N, C-alpha and C positions, 0 to 999 in steps of 0.2 A: 508458553509464549505469551507475548502481550498483544496479539493481533486483535483487530477489532472483531473478527469472526469469533474469537475465543470468548470474549465478553458477552457476545449476543447469544451464545448457545444456552446459558442458563435461563435467559429470559424466556426463550421458546419453551423450555421444559416447564418452568413455572407457570407460564400462562396456559399451557395445556392441562396442567394439574388443577389450576383454579377453575378453568372453564369446565372441565370434566366434573369437578365437585358440585358446581353451580348447576349443572344439567341434572344431577342426581336427586336434587332436593328442591321442592317448590320454594321453601323459605330462603333459598340462596339464589333464586333466579336473578340475574343481572349483576351478581357479584363481581367485583373487579377491584384492582388496587393500582397504585402508582408506585414507581421505583426509580431510583437514580443510583448508579454504581460506578466505582473507579477502579481501574486496574493500573497500578503503577509499574513501570519498568524503567530503571535508570531515572532520568528526569522527564520521561514522557508519561503523560496521564492519558488514558484511554477512558472516556466517559460514555456510558450508555444510560438512556432513560426512556421511559414510558410514562405518559401522564403529565401531571404538573408538579412533580417533585423537581428540584433544580439543582444546577451546580453553578457556583460562582468562583471566580479567580481573583484574588487580590494581588496585584502586581504593581510594584512602585507606587503604592498608595491609591491605586485606581481599581475599583471593582467593576468586573466585567461578567456579565451573564453568559454562560457557556451553553446553556440549553434553551429550547424554545418549547413552552407549554403546548401540550396536546389538548387544547380546549377549543371549543366553538368559537369563543370570543377572540382567542389568539389567532385563529385562522382568518377571522373577518379582519383583524388588524393587519395581518400579513398581506392581505389582498386590498388593503386600503378602503375597505367598506366601512370601517369604524376606526375612530381615532384612538390613541393610547389613553387619552383623558376619558373618552366615553366608555373605554373597556373597563376602567377602574371601578365604575359604578353600574355596569351592566348586570341585569338580574341573572343572566346565565354565564357569568364570568367563570364559575367554577365547574360548568358542565364539560365533562371530558368528551373529546372526540376519539381518543384512543387510550386504552388502559391494559393492564396485565390481567388477563382472564376474560375479558369480553369477547375475545375470539381464541380459538384454541392456538393460533400462531401469531401472537402479538408482534408487531414489528417495532424494534427500538431504534431510536436515532443514536448514531455514534459519533462522538467528536473526539479528535486527538489534539492535544496541546503540549508544547514544550514548557517546562517549568524552569525557573531560575532560583538561585539561592534567595531565601527569604520569602518567596511566594507562599501564599496560603490559599488552599482550596477548601471550599465549603460545599457540603452536600446537604440538602435540607428538604423537608416536606413543605407543603403550602401553609401549614400551621405557623411557620415562620415568615415565609415570603409573601403571604397573602395579607399579613398585618403589619410587618415592620418594613418601612420604605428602604430602598437600596442605599440611600445616603446614610441612614442610621446603622444599617448592617455594616457598611464599609467603615463608619467611624468606631464601631465595636471591634471589628477584626483588626482594624489598623492601630489599636492600642497596644498591641503586641504582648499581651498577657499570655499566660500559658494557654495551651489549647483547651484544656479543661475549664479554666476560668472564662475563656472566650465563649466556649459553648454554653456555659451556665449563663453568661450575660445575655447571649441571644435568646435563650429560653425565657429569662426574666423579662426582657424587652416585649416578646410575643405575649407573654402573660399580662404584662402591664397594658398592652394594647387590646386586651379582652380575651385573649387566648381561646377563640371559638373552635379550634380544631386541634387534633393532636399535633405536638411540636416535635420534630425529629431533626437533630443536627449532628453532623459528623464533620471533622475537620482534619487536615494534614497540612504540615508545613515543611517545606524544602529546607533542609539544613544548609547553612552557609558553609561552604568547603573552601 
């Protein structure tokens, strides 16, 4: 089934496994990771995430962020304690407030969205979103090249911007029916 509960269950199991492994070895203390996942059923996407990996939707030429980063700085912006411009250069912009493995029972945020023919959904790590501005991401995705070519163009753009972190991208496109 495509229920939100269904997509959250593997996150709990993975968080428990990472947390357990980190507790067994001093070298792994504090280990954690971020994750974004999508479950498709018909034209409904259920997206779950923990950390600062993101999901974006390109619909009608407009790019929309579907997730909210679980970082200390993102929380400060959400409370109006920090402006979005200040957040971009804040020294703690990558410090996670929630991750998979930091606790045995990581809580994921779940979002559901209806997709239309021609929509493109992007899942990515902060290796892309942290260095390539959203308007550039929208431009690359909007070129309507094959998904493989689009993913490669996004990775190339992140590397051209310095590529300071691992760069992971996955995309899907809703077929025109």
